[in-house]
All heavy atoms as TSV, in Angstrom:
chain	resi	resn	atom	element	x	y	z
A	1	MET	N	N	163.434	114.076	-123.486
A	1	MET	CA	C	162.917	114.138	-124.839
A	1	MET	C	C	162.123	115.421	-125.022
A	1	MET	O	O	161.509	115.923	-124.099
A	1	MET	CB	C	162.021	112.941	-125.123
A	1	MET	CG	C	162.743	111.636	-125.216
A	1	MET	SD	S	163.924	111.678	-126.541
A	1	MET	CE	C	165.208	110.734	-125.835
A	2	GLN	N	N	162.139	115.906	-126.230
A	2	GLN	CA	C	161.406	117.125	-126.574
A	2	GLN	C	C	160.550	116.844	-127.805
A	2	GLN	O	O	161.020	116.244	-128.773
A	2	GLN	CB	C	162.406	118.243	-126.874
A	2	GLN	CG	C	161.784	119.543	-127.268
A	2	GLN	CD	C	162.842	120.603	-127.585
A	2	GLN	OE1	O	164.039	120.372	-127.473
A	2	GLN	NE2	N	162.387	121.758	-128.001
A	3	SER	N	N	159.305	117.272	-127.753
A	3	SER	CA	C	158.396	117.109	-128.884
A	3	SER	C	C	158.413	118.381	-129.718
A	3	SER	O	O	158.320	119.482	-129.168
A	3	SER	CB	C	156.987	116.830	-128.382
A	3	SER	OG	O	156.119	116.659	-129.470
A	4	ILE	N	N	158.537	118.220	-131.029
A	4	ILE	CA	C	158.551	119.361	-131.943
A	4	ILE	C	C	157.554	119.107	-133.061
A	4	ILE	O	O	157.540	118.026	-133.662
A	4	ILE	CB	C	159.954	119.584	-132.541
A	4	ILE	CG1	C	160.923	119.936	-131.420
A	4	ILE	CG2	C	159.929	120.668	-133.604
A	4	ILE	CD1	C	162.335	120.139	-131.877
A	5	GLN	N	N	156.746	120.100	-133.325
A	5	GLN	CA	C	155.781	120.053	-134.429
A	5	GLN	C	C	156.335	120.931	-135.548
A	5	GLN	O	O	156.702	122.080	-135.314
A	5	GLN	CB	C	154.434	120.586	-133.957
A	5	GLN	CG	C	153.352	120.461	-134.976
A	5	GLN	CD	C	152.311	119.444	-134.560
A	5	GLN	OE1	O	152.167	119.149	-133.389
A	5	GLN	NE2	N	151.610	118.914	-135.513
A	6	LEU	N	N	156.384	120.387	-136.753
A	6	LEU	CA	C	156.896	121.121	-137.900
A	6	LEU	C	C	155.810	121.296	-138.960
A	6	LEU	O	O	155.049	120.366	-139.223
A	6	LEU	CB	C	158.074	120.375	-138.535
A	6	LEU	CG	C	159.301	120.172	-137.657
A	6	LEU	CD1	C	160.235	119.170	-138.297
A	6	LEU	CD2	C	160.005	121.493	-137.421
A	7	LYS	N	N	155.773	122.464	-139.541
A	7	LYS	CA	C	154.933	122.717	-140.707
A	7	LYS	C	C	155.870	122.602	-141.913
A	7	LYS	O	O	156.939	123.211	-141.931
A	7	LYS	CB	C	154.330	124.114	-140.633
A	7	LYS	CG	C	153.476	124.463	-141.816
A	7	LYS	CD	C	152.925	125.865	-141.701
A	7	LYS	CE	C	152.166	126.209	-142.975
A	7	LYS	NZ	N	151.747	127.608	-142.986
A	8	ILE	N	N	155.465	121.818	-142.901
A	8	ILE	CA	C	156.328	121.559	-144.049
A	8	ILE	C	C	155.607	121.971	-145.322
A	8	ILE	O	O	154.520	121.479	-145.614
A	8	ILE	CB	C	156.734	120.075	-144.117
A	8	ILE	CG1	C	157.365	119.643	-142.789
A	8	ILE	CG2	C	157.701	119.846	-145.273
A	8	ILE	CD1	C	157.591	118.158	-142.667
A	9	GLU	N	N	156.234	122.859	-146.064
A	9	GLU	CA	C	155.656	123.340	-147.318
A	9	GLU	C	C	156.251	122.588	-148.498
A	9	GLU	O	O	157.422	122.232	-148.497
A	9	GLU	CB	C	155.903	124.832	-147.465
A	9	GLU	CG	C	155.207	125.651	-146.400
A	9	GLU	CD	C	155.469	127.139	-146.545
A	9	GLU	OE1	O	155.999	127.578	-147.577
A	9	GLU	OE2	O	155.131	127.853	-145.590
A	10	GLY	N	N	155.414	122.333	-149.500
A	10	GLY	CA	C	155.863	121.697	-150.726
A	10	GLY	C	C	155.509	120.228	-150.836
A	10	GLY	O	O	155.714	119.617	-151.870
A	11	MET	N	N	154.975	119.646	-149.773
A	11	MET	CA	C	154.600	118.236	-149.803
A	11	MET	C	C	153.218	118.084	-150.443
A	11	MET	O	O	152.314	118.855	-150.134
A	11	MET	CB	C	154.568	117.663	-148.389
A	11	MET	CG	C	155.895	117.653	-147.694
A	11	MET	SD	S	155.769	117.109	-145.969
A	11	MET	CE	C	155.383	115.375	-146.169
A	12	THR	N	N	153.086	117.089	-151.333
A	12	THR	CA	C	151.810	116.889	-152.011
A	12	THR	C	C	151.333	115.441	-152.046
A	12	THR	O	O	150.188	115.195	-152.423
A	12	THR	CB	C	151.891	117.399	-153.462
A	12	THR	OG1	O	152.918	116.668	-154.141
A	12	THR	CG2	C	152.175	118.892	-153.519
A	13	CYS	N	N	152.204	114.492	-151.665
A	13	CYS	CA	C	151.829	113.089	-151.864
A	13	CYS	C	C	152.569	112.165	-150.911
A	13	CYS	O	O	153.412	112.593	-150.125
A	13	CYS	CB	C	152.127	112.685	-153.304
A	13	CYS	SG	S	153.896	112.721	-153.702
A	14	GLY	N	N	152.272	110.886	-151.040
A	14	GLY	CA	C	152.927	109.875	-150.226
A	14	GLY	C	C	154.418	109.784	-150.474
A	14	GLY	O	O	155.195	109.462	-149.571
A	15	HIS	N	N	154.840	110.050	-151.699
A	15	HIS	CA	C	156.268	110.041	-152.010
A	15	HIS	C	C	156.975	111.129	-151.216
A	15	HIS	O	O	158.085	110.928	-150.719
A	15	HIS	CB	C	156.481	110.245	-153.514
A	15	HIS	CG	C	157.926	110.209	-153.898
A	15	HIS	ND1	N	158.700	111.340	-153.918
A	15	HIS	CD2	C	158.736	109.183	-154.249
A	15	HIS	CE1	C	159.926	111.020	-154.282
A	15	HIS	NE2	N	159.970	109.711	-154.484
A	16	CYS	N	N	156.343	112.284	-151.086
A	16	CYS	CA	C	156.901	113.386	-150.298
A	16	CYS	C	C	157.030	112.974	-148.832
A	16	CYS	O	O	158.043	113.248	-148.190
A	16	CYS	CB	C	156.014	114.629	-150.402
A	16	CYS	SG	S	155.841	115.288	-152.063
A	17	VAL	N	N	156.011	112.313	-148.315
A	17	VAL	CA	C	156.040	111.837	-146.933
A	17	VAL	C	C	157.207	110.875	-146.752
A	17	VAL	O	O	157.968	110.973	-145.786
A	17	VAL	CB	C	154.704	111.158	-146.556
A	17	VAL	CG1	C	154.813	110.443	-145.222
A	17	VAL	CG2	C	153.577	112.188	-146.519
A	18	ALA	N	N	157.390	109.960	-147.678
A	18	ALA	CA	C	158.480	108.988	-147.595
A	18	ALA	C	C	159.843	109.672	-147.618
A	18	ALA	O	O	160.762	109.273	-146.895
A	18	ALA	CB	C	158.372	107.972	-148.732
A	19	ALA	N	N	159.991	110.712	-148.437
A	19	ALA	CA	C	161.258	111.435	-148.519
A	19	ALA	C	C	161.578	112.124	-147.198
A	19	ALA	O	O	162.724	112.097	-146.727
A	19	ALA	CB	C	161.210	112.452	-149.653
A	20	VAL	N	N	160.580	112.735	-146.578
A	20	VAL	CA	C	160.794	113.407	-145.297
A	20	VAL	C	C	161.086	112.373	-144.205
A	20	VAL	O	O	161.988	112.565	-143.385
A	20	VAL	CB	C	159.587	114.297	-144.920
A	20	VAL	CG1	C	159.700	114.804	-143.498
A	20	VAL	CG2	C	159.477	115.465	-145.900
A	21	GLU	N	N	160.358	111.268	-144.199
A	21	GLU	CA	C	160.613	110.209	-143.217
A	21	GLU	C	C	162.052	109.709	-143.342
A	21	GLU	O	O	162.741	109.508	-142.340
A	21	GLU	CB	C	159.651	109.047	-143.410
A	21	GLU	CG	C	158.250	109.339	-142.947
A	21	GLU	CD	C	157.277	108.206	-143.223
A	21	GLU	OE1	O	157.533	107.386	-144.144
A	21	GLU	OE2	O	156.254	108.152	-142.524
A	22	LYS	N	N	162.520	109.526	-144.556
A	22	LYS	CA	C	163.878	109.058	-144.798
A	22	LYS	C	C	164.899	110.060	-144.254
A	22	LYS	O	O	165.870	109.679	-143.609
A	22	LYS	CB	C	164.074	108.841	-146.299
A	22	LYS	CG	C	165.368	108.199	-146.676
A	22	LYS	CD	C	165.376	107.927	-148.174
A	22	LYS	CE	C	166.621	107.215	-148.612
A	22	LYS	NZ	N	166.619	106.973	-150.055
A	23	ALA	N	N	164.667	111.350	-144.508
A	23	ALA	CA	C	165.579	112.381	-144.020
A	23	ALA	C	C	165.618	112.398	-142.494
A	23	ALA	O	O	166.687	112.521	-141.888
A	23	ALA	CB	C	165.170	113.752	-144.555
A	24	LEU	N	N	164.464	112.245	-141.859
A	24	LEU	CA	C	164.418	112.243	-140.398
A	24	LEU	C	C	165.047	110.980	-139.826
A	24	LEU	O	O	165.709	111.027	-138.784
A	24	LEU	CB	C	162.975	112.400	-139.913
A	24	LEU	CG	C	162.338	113.763	-140.205
A	24	LEU	CD1	C	160.855	113.748	-139.829
A	24	LEU	CD2	C	163.066	114.894	-139.500
A	25	ASP	N	N	164.864	109.844	-140.502
A	25	ASP	CA	C	165.485	108.596	-140.050
A	25	ASP	C	C	167.005	108.709	-140.036
A	25	ASP	O	O	167.661	108.105	-139.194
A	25	ASP	CB	C	165.089	107.431	-140.960
A	25	ASP	CG	C	163.694	106.913	-140.686
A	25	ASP	OD1	O	163.133	107.234	-139.621
A	25	ASP	OD2	O	163.161	106.194	-141.552
A	26	ARG	N	N	167.560	109.473	-140.951
A	26	ARG	CA	C	169.015	109.632	-141.057
A	26	ARG	C	C	169.563	110.666	-140.077
A	26	ARG	O	O	170.771	110.822	-139.977
A	26	ARG	CB	C	169.386	110.082	-142.469
A	26	ARG	CG	C	169.133	109.059	-143.517
A	26	ARG	CD	C	169.549	109.594	-144.859
A	26	ARG	NE	N	169.276	108.658	-145.911
A	26	ARG	CZ	C	169.256	108.965	-147.190
A	26	ARG	NH1	N	169.486	110.202	-147.570
A	26	ARG	NH2	N	168.999	108.048	-148.092
A	27	THR	N	N	168.693	111.361	-139.381
A	27	THR	CA	C	169.126	112.428	-138.489
A	27	THR	C	C	169.324	111.875	-137.075
A	27	THR	O	O	168.362	111.425	-136.455
A	27	THR	CB	C	168.078	113.564	-138.464
A	27	THR	OG1	O	167.856	114.009	-139.806
A	27	THR	CG2	C	168.559	114.730	-137.629
A	28	PRO	N	N	170.563	111.911	-136.563
A	28	PRO	CA	C	170.816	111.414	-135.208
A	28	PRO	C	C	170.034	112.224	-134.179
A	28	PRO	O	O	169.925	113.441	-134.294
A	28	PRO	CB	C	172.323	111.629	-135.025
A	28	PRO	CG	C	172.872	111.764	-136.404
A	28	PRO	CD	C	171.774	112.369	-137.230
A	29	GLY	N	N	169.483	111.541	-133.201
A	29	GLY	CA	C	168.757	112.211	-132.133
A	29	GLY	C	C	167.256	112.249	-132.330
A	29	GLY	O	O	166.522	112.642	-131.433
A	30	VAL	N	N	166.774	111.833	-133.519
A	30	VAL	CA	C	165.333	111.750	-133.745
A	30	VAL	C	C	164.885	110.391	-133.221
A	30	VAL	O	O	165.328	109.353	-133.698
A	30	VAL	CB	C	164.968	111.917	-135.238
A	30	VAL	CG1	C	163.480	111.697	-135.449
A	30	VAL	CG2	C	165.386	113.287	-135.737
A	31	VAL	N	N	164.019	110.408	-132.211
A	31	VAL	CA	C	163.626	109.182	-131.547
A	31	VAL	C	C	162.349	108.607	-132.139
A	31	VAL	O	O	162.223	107.411	-132.333
A	31	VAL	CB	C	163.439	109.432	-130.031
A	31	VAL	CG1	C	162.975	108.190	-129.318
A	31	VAL	CG2	C	164.736	109.949	-129.433
A	32	GLN	N	N	161.411	109.465	-132.447
A	32	GLN	CA	C	160.124	109.011	-132.951
A	32	GLN	C	C	159.579	110.075	-133.882
A	32	GLN	O	O	159.823	111.263	-133.683
A	32	GLN	CB	C	159.182	108.819	-131.761
A	32	GLN	CG	C	157.885	108.176	-132.090
A	32	GLN	CD	C	157.069	107.978	-130.816
A	32	GLN	OE1	O	156.916	108.904	-130.035
A	32	GLN	NE2	N	156.575	106.772	-130.606
A	33	ARG	N	N	158.847	109.651	-134.902
A	33	ARG	CA	C	158.320	110.628	-135.843
A	33	ARG	C	C	156.978	110.195	-136.395
A	33	ARG	O	O	156.689	109.013	-136.503
A	33	ARG	CB	C	159.294	110.854	-136.977
A	33	ARG	CG	C	159.595	109.535	-137.665
A	33	ARG	CD	C	160.152	109.645	-139.010
A	33	ARG	NE	N	160.515	108.373	-139.571
A	33	ARG	CZ	C	159.708	107.363	-139.812
A	33	ARG	NH1	N	158.469	107.405	-139.482
A	33	ARG	NH2	N	160.142	106.266	-140.385
A	34	SER	N	N	156.191	111.205	-136.733
A	34	SER	CA	C	154.924	111.000	-137.413
A	34	SER	C	C	154.883	112.054	-138.511
A	34	SER	O	O	154.912	113.251	-138.229
A	34	SER	CB	C	153.762	111.187	-136.451
A	34	SER	OG	O	152.548	111.211	-137.167
A	35	VAL	N	N	154.844	111.594	-139.753
A	35	VAL	CA	C	154.881	112.520	-140.882
A	35	VAL	C	C	153.627	112.341	-141.719
A	35	VAL	O	O	153.228	111.216	-142.007
A	35	VAL	CB	C	156.125	112.273	-141.770
A	35	VAL	CG1	C	156.172	113.253	-142.922
A	35	VAL	CG2	C	157.406	112.352	-140.941
A	36	LYS	N	N	153.007	113.437	-142.083
A	36	LYS	CA	C	151.907	113.415	-143.039
A	36	LYS	C	C	152.077	114.619	-143.955
A	36	LYS	O	O	152.907	115.489	-143.702
A	36	LYS	CB	C	150.544	113.395	-142.354
A	36	LYS	CG	C	150.345	114.362	-141.253
A	36	LYS	CD	C	149.018	114.080	-140.562
A	36	LYS	CE	C	149.002	114.806	-139.236
A	36	LYS	NZ	N	147.763	114.745	-138.558
A	37	VAL	N	N	151.329	114.662	-145.026
A	37	VAL	CA	C	151.466	115.750	-145.991
A	37	VAL	C	C	151.281	117.088	-145.272
A	37	VAL	O	O	150.253	117.331	-144.653
A	37	VAL	CB	C	150.456	115.605	-147.149
A	37	VAL	CG1	C	150.490	116.825	-148.055
A	37	VAL	CG2	C	150.737	114.347	-147.953
A	38	GLY	N	N	152.326	117.899	-145.308
A	38	GLY	CA	C	152.262	119.239	-144.741
A	38	GLY	C	C	152.730	119.393	-143.314
A	38	GLY	O	O	152.862	120.520	-142.830
A	39	SER	N	N	153.030	118.272	-142.626
A	39	SER	CA	C	153.461	118.416	-141.236
A	39	SER	C	C	154.204	117.183	-140.740
A	39	SER	O	O	154.137	116.110	-141.341
A	39	SER	CB	C	152.264	118.678	-140.327
A	39	SER	OG	O	151.442	117.533	-140.263
A	40	ALA	N	N	154.901	117.397	-139.634
A	40	ALA	CA	C	155.579	116.289	-138.966
A	40	ALA	C	C	155.626	116.600	-137.477
A	40	ALA	O	O	155.729	117.757	-137.078
A	40	ALA	CB	C	156.993	116.112	-139.497
A	41	THR	N	N	155.529	115.555	-136.686
A	41	THR	CA	C	155.717	115.656	-135.252
A	41	THR	C	C	156.846	114.697	-134.906
A	41	THR	O	O	156.806	113.536	-135.303
A	41	THR	CB	C	154.436	115.259	-134.489
A	41	THR	OG1	O	153.376	116.102	-134.925
A	41	THR	CG2	C	154.628	115.404	-132.995
A	42	VAL	N	N	157.848	115.207	-134.202
A	42	VAL	CA	C	158.996	114.370	-133.865
A	42	VAL	C	C	159.323	114.504	-132.388
A	42	VAL	O	O	159.096	115.541	-131.777
A	42	VAL	CB	C	160.240	114.726	-134.709
A	42	VAL	CG1	C	160.035	114.403	-136.158
A	42	VAL	CG2	C	160.618	116.182	-134.552
A	43	GLU	N	N	159.843	113.434	-131.839
A	43	GLU	CA	C	160.419	113.429	-130.503
A	43	GLU	C	C	161.920	113.392	-130.717
A	43	GLU	O	O	162.421	112.534	-131.451
A	43	GLU	CB	C	159.974	112.195	-129.718
A	43	GLU	CG	C	158.506	112.163	-129.383
A	43	GLU	CD	C	158.133	113.120	-128.273
A	43	GLU	OE1	O	158.964	113.380	-127.388
A	43	GLU	OE2	O	156.999	113.618	-128.299
A	44	ILE	N	N	162.616	114.333	-130.087
A	44	ILE	CA	C	164.058	114.397	-130.290
A	44	ILE	C	C	164.791	114.375	-128.954
A	44	ILE	O	O	164.231	114.704	-127.912
A	44	ILE	CB	C	164.474	115.661	-131.069
A	44	ILE	CG1	C	164.157	116.928	-130.275
A	44	ILE	CG2	C	163.838	115.689	-132.444
A	44	ILE	CD1	C	164.844	118.170	-130.801
A	45	ASP	N	N	166.046	114.021	-129.035
A	45	ASP	CA	C	166.967	114.155	-127.914
A	45	ASP	C	C	167.671	115.498	-128.122
A	45	ASP	O	O	168.512	115.620	-129.011
A	45	ASP	CB	C	167.975	113.009	-127.931
A	45	ASP	CG	C	169.013	113.117	-126.836
A	45	ASP	OD1	O	169.077	114.159	-126.142
A	45	ASP	OD2	O	169.785	112.148	-126.682
A	46	PRO	N	N	167.311	116.532	-127.340
A	46	PRO	CA	C	167.867	117.861	-127.577
A	46	PRO	C	C	169.377	117.955	-127.372
A	46	PRO	O	O	170.004	118.906	-127.836
A	46	PRO	CB	C	167.117	118.761	-126.591
A	46	PRO	CG	C	166.435	117.870	-125.640
A	46	PRO	CD	C	166.346	116.509	-126.265
A	47	ALA	N	N	169.969	116.957	-126.735
A	47	ALA	CA	C	171.422	116.938	-126.590
A	47	ALA	C	C	172.110	116.509	-127.884
A	47	ALA	O	O	173.305	116.745	-128.070
A	47	ALA	CB	C	171.827	115.999	-125.456
A	48	ARG	N	N	171.332	115.912	-128.799
A	48	ARG	CA	C	171.915	115.388	-130.041
A	48	ARG	C	C	171.477	116.113	-131.297
A	48	ARG	O	O	172.165	116.040	-132.317
A	48	ARG	CB	C	171.563	113.901	-130.175
A	48	ARG	CG	C	172.174	113.067	-129.064
A	48	ARG	CD	C	171.883	111.613	-129.238
A	48	ARG	NE	N	172.547	111.119	-130.445
A	48	ARG	CZ	C	172.181	110.021	-131.087
A	48	ARG	NH1	N	171.169	109.304	-130.653
A	48	ARG	NH2	N	172.814	109.636	-132.164
A	49	VAL	N	N	170.313	116.768	-131.246
A	49	VAL	CA	C	169.800	117.402	-132.464
A	49	VAL	C	C	169.007	118.659	-132.091
A	49	VAL	O	O	168.378	118.714	-131.036
A	49	VAL	CB	C	168.934	116.410	-133.281
A	49	VAL	CG1	C	167.658	116.040	-132.570
A	49	VAL	CG2	C	168.637	116.942	-134.665
A	50	THR	N	N	169.044	119.644	-132.980
A	50	THR	CA	C	168.308	120.893	-132.780
A	50	THR	C	C	167.168	120.971	-133.794
A	50	THR	O	O	167.201	120.292	-134.829
A	50	THR	CB	C	169.221	122.110	-132.989
A	50	THR	OG1	O	169.663	122.118	-134.365
A	50	THR	CG2	C	170.413	122.082	-132.055
A	51	PRO	N	N	166.178	121.822	-133.526
A	51	PRO	CA	C	165.126	122.032	-134.526
A	51	PRO	C	C	165.694	122.516	-135.864
A	51	PRO	O	O	165.208	122.122	-136.925
A	51	PRO	CB	C	164.228	123.096	-133.887
A	51	PRO	CG	C	164.417	122.897	-132.423
A	51	PRO	CD	C	165.872	122.522	-132.271
A	52	GLU	N	N	166.742	123.315	-135.806
A	52	GLU	CA	C	167.364	123.809	-137.040
A	52	GLU	C	C	167.944	122.656	-137.870
A	52	GLU	O	O	167.867	122.664	-139.095
A	52	GLU	CB	C	168.456	124.837	-136.715
A	52	GLU	CG	C	167.924	126.125	-136.148
A	52	GLU	CD	C	167.522	126.056	-134.668
A	52	GLU	OE1	O	167.912	125.098	-133.952
A	52	GLU	OE2	O	166.778	126.942	-134.240
A	53	ALA	N	N	168.512	121.672	-137.183
A	53	ALA	CA	C	169.056	120.506	-137.891
A	53	ALA	C	C	167.950	119.708	-138.566
A	53	ALA	O	O	168.132	119.185	-139.672
A	53	ALA	CB	C	169.850	119.622	-136.931
A	54	LEU	N	N	166.784	119.632	-137.921
A	54	LEU	CA	C	165.639	118.951	-138.535
A	54	LEU	C	C	165.210	119.672	-139.804
A	54	LEU	O	O	164.962	119.047	-140.839
A	54	LEU	CB	C	164.462	118.894	-137.569
A	54	LEU	CG	C	164.644	118.109	-136.285
A	54	LEU	CD1	C	163.432	118.289	-135.391
A	54	LEU	CD2	C	164.904	116.652	-136.569
A	55	MET	N	N	165.131	121.002	-139.725
A	55	MET	CA	C	164.716	121.794	-140.886
A	55	MET	C	C	165.717	121.660	-142.025
A	55	MET	O	O	165.331	121.568	-143.194
A	55	MET	CB	C	164.508	123.248	-140.482
A	55	MET	CG	C	163.310	123.416	-139.564
A	55	MET	SD	S	162.950	125.122	-139.131
A	55	MET	CE	C	164.072	125.348	-137.761
A	56	THR	N	N	167.007	121.588	-141.690
A	56	THR	CA	C	168.036	121.407	-142.711
A	56	THR	C	C	167.912	120.037	-143.370
A	56	THR	O	O	168.019	119.912	-144.597
A	56	THR	CB	C	169.432	121.576	-142.089
A	56	THR	OG1	O	169.535	122.914	-141.572
A	56	THR	CG2	C	170.528	121.351	-143.114
A	57	ALA	N	N	167.668	119.010	-142.574
A	57	ALA	CA	C	167.509	117.655	-143.123
A	57	ALA	C	C	166.330	117.597	-144.077
A	57	ALA	O	O	166.409	116.987	-145.153
A	57	ALA	CB	C	167.334	116.648	-141.986
A	58	ILE	N	N	165.231	118.240	-143.715
A	58	ILE	CA	C	164.046	118.261	-144.577
A	58	ILE	C	C	164.322	119.076	-145.833
A	58	ILE	O	O	163.882	118.704	-146.929
A	58	ILE	CB	C	162.831	118.793	-143.793
A	58	ILE	CG1	C	162.449	117.763	-142.709
A	58	ILE	CG2	C	161.655	119.075	-144.706
A	58	ILE	CD1	C	161.458	118.280	-141.691
A	59	ALA	N	N	165.071	120.147	-145.714
A	59	ALA	CA	C	165.416	120.981	-146.869
A	59	ALA	C	C	166.222	120.210	-147.901
A	59	ALA	O	O	166.103	120.471	-149.100
A	59	ALA	CB	C	166.169	122.234	-146.420
A	60	THR	N	N	167.024	119.220	-147.460
A	60	THR	CA	C	167.799	118.430	-148.420
A	60	THR	C	C	166.895	117.629	-149.347
A	60	THR	O	O	167.332	117.201	-150.413
A	60	THR	CB	C	168.772	117.461	-147.720
A	60	THR	OG1	O	168.028	116.495	-146.975
A	60	THR	CG2	C	169.746	118.200	-146.818
A	61	GLN	N	N	165.640	117.431	-148.936
A	61	GLN	CA	C	164.674	116.701	-149.762
A	61	GLN	C	C	163.834	117.647	-150.622
A	61	GLN	O	O	162.929	117.209	-151.332
A	61	GLN	CB	C	163.775	115.851	-148.878
A	61	GLN	CG	C	164.526	114.803	-148.088
A	61	GLN	CD	C	165.308	113.862	-148.981
A	61	GLN	OE1	O	164.778	113.319	-149.942
A	61	GLN	NE2	N	166.581	113.687	-148.684
A	62	GLY	N	N	164.099	118.959	-150.517
A	62	GLY	CA	C	163.409	119.926	-151.376
A	62	GLY	C	C	162.183	120.577	-150.753
A	62	GLY	O	O	161.397	121.193	-151.472
A	63	PHE	N	N	162.029	120.452	-149.429
A	63	PHE	CA	C	160.872	121.028	-148.753
A	63	PHE	C	C	161.323	122.097	-147.769
A	63	PHE	O	O	162.446	122.094	-147.304
A	63	PHE	CB	C	160.093	119.930	-148.019
A	63	PHE	CG	C	159.714	118.780	-148.908
A	63	PHE	CD1	C	160.350	117.566	-148.809
A	63	PHE	CD2	C	158.727	118.931	-149.874
A	63	PHE	CE1	C	160.032	116.506	-149.629
A	63	PHE	CE2	C	158.391	117.888	-150.718
A	63	PHE	CZ	C	159.032	116.673	-150.592
A	64	THR	N	N	160.410	122.983	-147.441
A	64	THR	CA	C	160.685	124.039	-146.466
A	64	THR	C	C	159.941	123.721	-145.190
A	64	THR	O	O	158.724	123.510	-145.215
A	64	THR	CB	C	160.203	125.404	-147.014
A	64	THR	OG1	O	160.852	125.640	-148.265
A	64	THR	CG2	C	160.553	126.513	-146.051
A	65	ALA	N	N	160.668	123.692	-144.073
A	65	ALA	CA	C	160.051	123.374	-142.785
A	65	ALA	C	C	160.269	124.516	-141.809
A	65	ALA	O	O	161.274	125.217	-141.875
A	65	ALA	CB	C	160.656	122.095	-142.228
A	66	GLN	N	N	159.284	124.668	-140.938
A	66	GLN	CA	C	159.414	125.622	-139.845
A	66	GLN	C	C	158.718	125.048	-138.619
A	66	GLN	O	O	157.798	124.248	-138.748
A	66	GLN	CB	C	158.845	126.977	-140.203
A	66	GLN	CG	C	157.372	126.966	-140.532
A	66	GLN	CD	C	156.884	128.318	-141.039
A	66	GLN	OE1	O	157.648	129.236	-141.220
A	66	GLN	NE2	N	155.584	128.428	-141.243
A	67	VAL	N	N	159.174	125.457	-137.443
A	67	VAL	CA	C	158.537	125.004	-136.216
A	67	VAL	C	C	157.155	125.615	-136.136
A	67	VAL	O	O	156.993	126.827	-136.315
A	67	VAL	CB	C	159.390	125.377	-134.983
A	67	VAL	CG1	C	158.686	124.962	-133.701
A	67	VAL	CG2	C	160.761	124.714	-135.058
A	68	ALA	N	N	156.164	124.768	-135.904
A	68	ALA	CA	C	154.772	125.242	-135.860
A	68	ALA	C	C	154.436	125.862	-134.525
A	68	ALA	O	O	155.002	125.577	-133.532
A	68	ALA	CB	C	153.811	124.086	-136.155
């Protein structure tokens, strides 16, 4: 498992947190996640998902993410 910390721009509320959580839940290889306004910490299976895939999943919800 690999731990990744993400900085997420554009989040302002609980609805934003829920949208990011939903996107991460749909991403194969994400084992555990903690999302709050402006950031997320995830445990991933690097054989199944890349940090770039996480950022793309978050982008589908209208936010910009980068590895912190």
